[in-house]
VOLO-341967 format. One record per residue (C-alpha): x, y, z. Coordinates in steps of 0.5 Angstrom, whole numbers. Layout:
% VOLO-341967
<px=X; py=Y; pz=Z>
...
***
This chain:
% VOLO-341967
<px=4; py=22; pz=-37>
<px=-3; py=25; pz=-36>
<px=0; py=31; pz=-33>
<px=5; py=32; pz=-38>
<px=0; py=32; pz=-44>
<px=-4; py=37; pz=-41>
<px=1; py=41; pz=-39>
<px=5; py=41; pz=-45>
<px=-1; py=42; pz=-49>
<px=-3; py=48; pz=-45>
<px=4; py=51; pz=-46>
<px=4; py=50; pz=-54>
<px=-3; py=53; pz=-55>
<px=-5; py=60; pz=-56>
<px=-9; py=60; pz=-49>
<px=-7; py=67; pz=-48>
<px=-7; py=66; pz=-40>
<px=-3; py=72; pz=-36>
<px=0; py=68; pz=-31>
<px=4; py=61; pz=-33>
<px=6; py=59; pz=-27>
<px=-1; py=60; pz=-24>
<px=-5; py=57; pz=-30>
<px=0; py=50; pz=-30>
<px=-1; py=49; pz=-22>
<px=-8; py=50; pz=-23>
<px=-10; py=45; pz=-28>
<px=-5; py=40; pz=-25>
<px=-9; py=41; pz=-18>
<px=-15; py=41; pz=-22>
<px=-13; py=34; pz=-25>
<px=-11; py=31; pz=-19>
<px=-17; py=33; pz=-15>
<px=-22; py=31; pz=-21>
<px=-18; py=24; pz=-22>
<px=-19; py=23; pz=-14>
<px=-26; py=24; pz=-14>
<px=-28; py=20; pz=-20>
<px=-23; py=15; pz=-19>
<px=-20; py=16; pz=-26>
<px=-14; py=11; pz=-24>
<px=-18; py=5; pz=-21>
<px=-18; py=0; pz=-26>
<px=-17; py=-7; pz=-24>
<px=-15; py=-13; pz=-29>
<px=-22; py=-15; pz=-30>
<px=-25; py=-8; pz=-31>
<px=-29; py=-7; pz=-37>
<px=-28; py=-2; pz=-43>
<px=-35; py=1; pz=-42>
<px=-32; py=3; pz=-35>
<px=-26; py=6; pz=-38>
<px=-30; py=10; pz=-42>
<px=-35; py=12; pz=-37>
<px=-28; py=14; pz=-33>
<px=-26; py=18; pz=-38>
<px=-32; py=22; pz=-39>
<px=-33; py=24; pz=-32>
<px=-26; py=26; pz=-31>
<px=-26; py=31; pz=-37>
<px=-33; py=33; pz=-36>
<px=-31; py=36; pz=-29>
<px=-24; py=38; pz=-32>
<px=-28; py=42; pz=-37>
<px=-32; py=46; pz=-32>
<px=-26; py=47; pz=-28>
<px=-22; py=50; pz=-34>
<px=-27; py=55; pz=-36>
<px=-28; py=57; pz=-29>
<px=-21; py=59; pz=-29>
<px=-23; py=65; pz=-33>
<px=-28; py=68; pz=-29>
<px=-25; py=66; pz=-22>
<px=-18; py=69; pz=-24>
<px=-21; py=74; pz=-28>
<px=-17; py=72; pz=-35>
<px=-22; py=76; pz=-40>
<px=-16; py=75; pz=-46>
<px=-16; py=68; pz=-46>
<px=-19; py=65; pz=-52>
<px=-25; py=60; pz=-51>
<px=-24; py=57; pz=-58>
<px=-17; py=56; pz=-56>
<px=-19; py=53; pz=-50>
<px=-24; py=48; pz=-53>
<px=-19; py=46; pz=-58>
<px=-14; py=45; pz=-53>
<px=-19; py=41; pz=-48>
<px=-21; py=36; pz=-55>
<px=-14; py=35; pz=-56>
<px=-12; py=33; pz=-49>
<px=-18; py=28; pz=-49>
<px=-16; py=25; pz=-55>
<px=-9; py=24; pz=-53>
<px=-10; py=22; pz=-46>
<px=-16; py=17; pz=-48>
<px=-11; py=14; pz=-53>
<px=-6; py=13; pz=-47>
<px=-11; py=10; pz=-43>
<px=-13; py=5; pz=-48>
<px=-6; py=3; pz=-50>
<px=-4; py=2; pz=-43>
<px=-11; py=-2; pz=-42>
<px=-10; py=-6; pz=-48>
<px=-2; py=-7; pz=-48>
<px=-3; py=-10; pz=-40>
<px=-9; py=-15; pz=-43>
<px=-4; py=-17; pz=-48>
<px=2; py=-18; pz=-44>
<px=-2; py=-22; pz=-39>
<px=-6; py=-26; pz=-44>
<px=0; py=-28; pz=-49>
<px=6; py=-27; pz=-45>
<px=3; py=-30; pz=-38>
<px=6; py=-24; pz=-34>
<px=3; py=-20; pz=-28>
<px=-1; py=-27; pz=-27>
<px=-5; py=-29; pz=-20>
<px=-5; py=-36; pz=-18>
<px=-12; py=-38; pz=-16>
<px=-16; py=-43; pz=-13>
<px=-24; py=-44; pz=-12>
<px=-27; py=-47; pz=-6>
<px=-34; py=-50; pz=-8>
<px=-37; py=-54; pz=-14>
<px=-44; py=-51; pz=-16>
<px=-46; py=-47; pz=-22>
<px=-43; py=-40; pz=-20>
<px=-36; py=-43; pz=-18>
<px=-37; py=-46; pz=-25>
<px=-38; py=-40; pz=-29>
<px=-33; py=-36; pz=-25>
<px=-28; py=-42; pz=-27>
<px=-30; py=-41; pz=-34>
<px=-28; py=-33; pz=-33>
<px=-21; py=-35; pz=-31>
<px=-20; py=-40; pz=-37>
<px=-23; py=-36; pz=-42>
<px=-21; py=-29; pz=-41>
<px=-14; py=-30; pz=-40>
<px=-13; py=-22; pz=-41>
<px=-15; py=-22; pz=-34>
<px=-9; py=-25; pz=-32>
<px=-12; py=-31; pz=-27>
<px=-8; py=-38; pz=-27>
<px=-14; py=-42; pz=-25>
<px=-10; py=-48; pz=-21>
<px=-15; py=-52; pz=-18>
<px=-22; py=-53; pz=-15>
<px=-24; py=-56; pz=-8>
<px=-31; py=-59; pz=-8>
<px=-33; py=-59; pz=0>
<px=-40; py=-62; pz=-1>
<px=-38; py=-69; pz=0>
<px=-32; py=-67; pz=4>
<px=-28; py=-70; pz=-2>
<px=-22; py=-65; pz=1>
<px=-21; py=-63; pz=8>
<px=-20; py=-56; pz=10>
<px=-13; py=-58; pz=12>
<px=-12; py=-61; pz=6>
<px=-14; py=-54; pz=2>
<px=-9; py=-50; pz=7>
<px=-3; py=-55; pz=5>
<px=-5; py=-54; pz=-3>
<px=-5; py=-47; pz=-2>
<px=1; py=-46; pz=2>
<px=5; py=-51; pz=-3>
<px=3; py=-48; pz=-9>
<px=4; py=-41; pz=-8>
<px=-3; py=-39; pz=-9>
<px=-5; py=-32; pz=-9>
<px=-12; py=-31; pz=-9>
<px=-18; py=-36; pz=-6>
<px=-25; py=-36; pz=-8>
<px=-30; py=-39; pz=-3>
<px=-37; py=-41; pz=-5>
<px=-41; py=-39; pz=2>
<px=-46; py=-44; pz=1>
<px=-41; py=-50; pz=2>
<px=-38; py=-47; pz=8>
<px=-40; py=-47; pz=15>
<px=-40; py=-41; pz=19>
<px=-34; py=-43; pz=23>
<px=-31; py=-46; pz=17>
<px=-32; py=-39; pz=14>
<px=-28; py=-36; pz=20>
<px=-23; py=-41; pz=19>
<px=-21; py=-39; pz=12>
<px=-22; py=-31; pz=14>
<px=-16; py=-33; pz=19>
<px=-12; py=-37; pz=15>
<px=-12; py=-32; pz=9>
<px=-10; py=-26; pz=14>
<px=-5; py=-30; pz=18>
<px=-2; py=-33; pz=11>
<px=-2; py=-26; pz=7>
<px=-7; py=-29; pz=2>
<px=-13; py=-25; pz=-2>
<px=-20; py=-28; pz=0>
<px=-26; py=-27; pz=-4>
<px=-33; py=-30; pz=-3>
<px=-38; py=-32; pz=-9>
<px=-44; py=-29; pz=-5>
<px=-51; py=-33; pz=-4>
<px=-56; py=-32; pz=1>
<px=-52; py=-34; pz=7>
<px=-50; py=-28; pz=12>
<px=-43; py=-26; pz=12>
<px=-41; py=-23; pz=18>
<px=-35; py=-19; pz=16>
<px=-33; py=-11; pz=18>
<px=-32; py=-9; pz=10>
<px=-35; py=-12; pz=4>
<px=-34; py=-10; pz=-3>
<px=-37; py=-12; pz=-9>
<px=-33; py=-13; pz=-16>
<px=-36; py=-16; pz=-22>
<px=-31; py=-21; pz=-26>
<px=-35; py=-21; pz=-33>
<px=-42; py=-21; pz=-30>
<px=-40; py=-26; pz=-24>
<px=-41; py=-22; pz=-17>
<px=-35; py=-23; pz=-12>
<px=-34; py=-20; pz=-5>
<px=-28; py=-18; pz=-3>
<px=-27; py=-19; pz=5>
<px=-22; py=-13; pz=6>
<px=-22; py=-6; pz=3>
<px=-15; py=-3; pz=4>
<px=-15; py=4; pz=2>
<px=-7; py=4; pz=0>
<px=-9; py=-1; pz=-6>
<px=-12; py=5; pz=-9>
<px=-7; py=8; pz=-14>
<px=-9; py=15; pz=-13>
<px=-8; py=14; pz=-5>
<px=-2; py=10; pz=-6>
<px=1; py=16; pz=-11>
<px=-1; py=21; pz=-6>
<px=3; py=17; pz=0>
<px=9; py=15; pz=-5>
<px=9; py=23; pz=-7>
<px=9; py=25; pz=0>
<px=14; py=20; pz=2>
<px=19; py=22; pz=-3>
<px=18; py=29; pz=-1>
<px=19; py=28; pz=6>
<px=25; py=24; pz=6>
<px=29; py=28; pz=1>
<px=27; py=34; pz=6>
<px=30; py=30; pz=12>
<px=36; py=27; pz=8>
<px=38; py=34; pz=5>
<px=36; py=38; pz=11>
<px=38; py=34; pz=17>
<px=42; py=28; pz=15>
<px=47; py=32; pz=11>
<px=50; py=35; pz=17>
<px=48; py=31; pz=23>
<px=51; py=24; pz=20>
<px=58; py=27; pz=20>
<px=57; py=29; pz=27>
<px=54; py=23; pz=29>
<px=60; py=19; pz=26>
<px=65; py=22; pz=30>
<px=62; py=21; pz=36>
<px=60; py=14; pz=35>
<px=66; py=12; pz=33>
<px=70; py=15; pz=38>
<px=66; py=12; pz=44>
<px=67; py=5; pz=40>
<px=70; py=2; pz=34>
<px=66; py=-1; pz=29>
<px=61; py=2; pz=23>
<px=57; py=8; pz=24>
<px=51; py=5; pz=21>
<px=47; py=-1; pz=23>
<px=44; py=-6; pz=18>
<px=39; py=-11; pz=20>
<px=34; py=-15; pz=15>
<px=27; py=-14; pz=17>
<px=20; py=-16; pz=13>
<px=17; py=-11; pz=9>
<px=11; py=-11; pz=4>
<px=9; py=-18; pz=2>
<px=13; py=-21; pz=7>
<px=19; py=-19; pz=3>
<px=26; py=-18; pz=6>
<px=30; py=-12; pz=6>
<px=36; py=-8; pz=10>
<px=33; py=-3; pz=15>
<px=38; py=2; pz=17>
<px=40; py=5; pz=23>
<px=45; py=9; pz=27>
<px=49; py=4; pz=31>
<px=47; py=5; pz=38>
<px=50; py=-1; pz=41>
<px=57; py=-4; pz=41>
<px=58; py=-9; pz=36>
<px=56; py=-16; pz=38>
<px=53; py=-23; pz=35>
<px=46; py=-22; pz=38>
<px=44; py=-16; pz=35>
<px=40; py=-20; pz=30>
<px=36; py=-24; pz=35>
<px=35; py=-20; pz=41>
<px=32; py=-13; pz=41>
<px=34; py=-8; pz=46>
<px=32; py=-9; pz=53>
<px=32; py=-4; pz=59>
<px=39; py=-2; pz=62>
<px=42; py=-7; pz=56>
<px=49; py=-7; pz=57>
<px=50; py=-7; pz=49>
<px=48; py=0; pz=49>
<px=53; py=5; pz=49>
<px=53; py=12; pz=52>
<px=51; py=16; pz=46>
<px=47; py=10; pz=44>
<px=43; py=12; pz=50>
<px=42; py=19; pz=48>
<px=40; py=18; pz=40>
<px=35; py=12; pz=42>
<px=32; py=16; pz=47>
<px=30; py=21; pz=42>
<px=29; py=16; pz=36>
<px=35; py=20; pz=32>
<px=38; py=13; pz=31>
<px=32; py=11; pz=27>
<px=33; py=17; pz=22>
<px=37; py=13; pz=17>
<px=31; py=10; pz=15>
<px=29; py=16; pz=11>
<px=34; py=13; pz=6>
<px=29; py=7; pz=6>
<px=23; py=11; pz=5>
<px=26; py=15; pz=-1>
<px=28; py=8; pz=-4>
<px=21; py=5; pz=-3>
<px=23; py=-1; pz=1>
<px=19; py=3; pz=7>
<px=14; py=9; pz=8>
<px=14; py=15; pz=13>
<px=8; py=12; pz=17>
<px=6; py=4; pz=17>
<px=7; py=-2; pz=21>
<px=14; py=-2; pz=24>
<px=18; py=-8; pz=21>
<px=20; py=-13; pz=25>
<px=26; py=-18; pz=25>
<px=26; py=-24; pz=21>
<px=26; py=-28; pz=27>
<px=21; py=-25; pz=30>
<px=16; py=-25; pz=24>
<px=17; py=-32; pz=24>
<px=15; py=-33; pz=31>
<px=9; py=-28; pz=31>
<px=6; py=-31; pz=25>
<px=5; py=-38; pz=28>
<px=3; py=-35; pz=35>
<px=-1; py=-28; pz=34>
<px=-7; py=-28; pz=30>
<px=-8; py=-24; pz=24>
<px=0; py=-22; pz=25>
<px=1; py=-23; pz=17>
<px=-4; py=-18; pz=15>
<px=1; py=-12; pz=17>
<px=5; py=-14; pz=11>
<px=0; py=-12; pz=6>
<px=3; py=-5; pz=6>
<px=10; py=-2; pz=7>
<px=13; py=-2; pz=14>
<px=14; py=5; pz=17>
<px=19; py=9; pz=21>
<px=13; py=11; pz=26>
<px=6; py=8; pz=26>
<px=-1; py=8; pz=30>
<px=2; py=3; pz=35>
<px=8; py=7; pz=36>
<px=4; py=13; pz=38>
<px=-1; py=9; pz=42>
<px=5; py=7; pz=47>
<px=7; py=0; pz=43>
<px=14; py=1; pz=41>
<px=20; py=-2; pz=43>
<px=21; py=-8; pz=47>
<px=15; py=-13; pz=47>
<px=14; py=-15; pz=54>
<px=8; py=-20; pz=54>
<px=3; py=-23; pz=49>
<px=-2; py=-17; pz=50>
<px=3; py=-12; pz=48>
<px=4; py=-15; pz=41>
<px=-3; py=-17; pz=40>
<px=-5; py=-9; pz=42>
<px=0; py=-7; pz=37>
<px=-3; py=-12; pz=31>
<px=-10; py=-9; pz=33>
<px=-7; py=-2; pz=31>
<px=-3; py=-4; pz=25>
<px=-9; py=-7; pz=22>
<px=-14; py=-1; pz=24>
<px=-9; py=3; pz=20>
<px=-9; py=-1; pz=14>
<px=-16; py=-1; pz=14>
<px=-17; py=6; pz=15>
<px=-11; py=10; pz=12>
<px=-12; py=17; pz=10>
<px=-7; py=23; pz=9>
<px=-10; py=26; pz=15>
<px=-8; py=20; pz=19>
<px=-1; py=20; pz=17>
<px=0; py=27; pz=19>
<px=-3; py=26; pz=25>
<px=2; py=20; pz=27>
<px=8; py=24; pz=24>
<px=6; py=30; pz=29>
<px=5; py=26; pz=35>
<px=11; py=22; pz=34>
<px=15; py=29; pz=34>
<px=12; py=31; pz=40>
<px=14; py=24; pz=43>
<px=21; py=25; pz=41>
<px=22; py=31; pz=44>
<px=18; py=29; pz=51>
<px=21; py=23; pz=51>
<px=18; py=16; pz=52>
<px=19; py=10; pz=57>
<px=20; py=5; pz=52>
<px=25; py=9; pz=48>
<px=31; py=5; pz=51>
***
């Protein structure tokens, strides 16, 4: 909406620029880069109005500078400085209005209709936890539904009973008072949250917390520590990744699948009767199930949803061996990417049966479901694709998946895509 506003106003104001396409491309890029740098769209449910005002000021301050820099950089002496000032002023008013309306309506939506709610529990009983609970109960516009408080000082509740309550009541976020937990209990809660896809945050005190990445946030005036900072939870990062996914998937669908699909359809059906596409239920973001599509590479069988392909698998057809070796069978997943259930790069989605098994046996397995699954991923280019032959394979795959989630960047995505293409041409030992 902001990009539409600044471009429409530039079109209607008499700015007298000579190259319309250049100017509109420039202001669009300037706005996006500035927003990325000042984190203009990083607004949480607990963000204060003053923070929003600061973000607006920063965004337009740098946008103003870049706007006037256009005159000198591209040698536009005929552009009206007064018209630019008017244009920027109106842009400021309209964008600010949109931003505050969005902010206000979301607050009202959470407070009055109880939409966009997060169910939370608090572990610990002290002054800080009571203050946080007051924030949850009084600031209904934040959208937190306080469900229960567990006092651990007198051990009124066991750790296991906390786990059971959290799972049975579909709790989204857990807030722990660090002072009431032993070091080994902190580790247990970290592992529990990771393995059950729960957000874990700490109410800090003087105790040492040994975690890789900690992030301070403020709910009203209460400091809270986040255990894991996931870059793709940043709206700007998510916007760039989704935009790339749409562009890249359309490129593959129109440029490759449009002519390759009819050709493969003939070859697949001639060799064995059955559908051209193979559809399988897999687990995606937030552990939600979705249909993952492939070109059919096996003869139709009843074990497709429970047994992955193994070396020299008798179910694989002749044409299936070729398309599996070159990863061509995965190309229909670009439809999944286009419709938003997958990304080009991310942790590979597993069959529901395997997800249920590994979630119980592999530590931190569920962390991989904090982001969308991918057609390719960091684990795949590092040799951990295809059949899982032993425990080391799945453990190393999860380590690479978690590293990707915590260290995501567009550069890392590009690097993984290039390496995947190279591996497809070169062939891989476990591509069977």
